[in-house]
N, C-alpha and C positions, 0 to 999 in steps of 0.2 A: 855230169853237169846238167844236161837236158832233163834227166830223170828227176833230179832234186828240184829243178825249177818247176817242172810239171806238178810235183808233189806239193810244193809251196803254193802254187796257183790254185790247186784243188782245195787246199786247206783254206785259203783266202775266200774262194768261191763258196765253200760250205759255211764259213763264218758269216759271209754277206747274206747268204740264204737264210741262215738262222736269225740274223738280225732283222731281215725283211719280214720273216714270219712273226717275230716278236713285235715288230712295228705295226703289224696289221691291226686296224682299229678294233675289230671284233675279238681278236686274240688279246689285245690290251685290255679291253672291257672285261672279258671273262677272267683274266688273270687278276685284275683289280678286284673284282667281285670275290674271287677265291681268297685273295690276300686279306681283304677286309673281313670276310667271314672267319678266316683262320685267326686273324688278330683278335676278333671278338671272343672266339672260343679260348684263345690263349689267355686273354685277360680274365675271362670267367674262371678258368682253371687256376690261374695265379691267385685270384681273390679267394677262391675256395680253399686252396692249399694254405694260404696265409691265415684264414679264419679258423681252419681246423688245427693247424700247427701253431 
């Protein structure tokens, strides 16, 4: 009982930590920048594939 409870608490704690890391403004900024650049590259590749195909 106690072991499973500790395991669930650890899981929750790790999840909270992950969300806090994701919620960090600098992390959010860099991820947004990466996402936007990835989106631009994806659109470029899509338009290139459409024009060629």
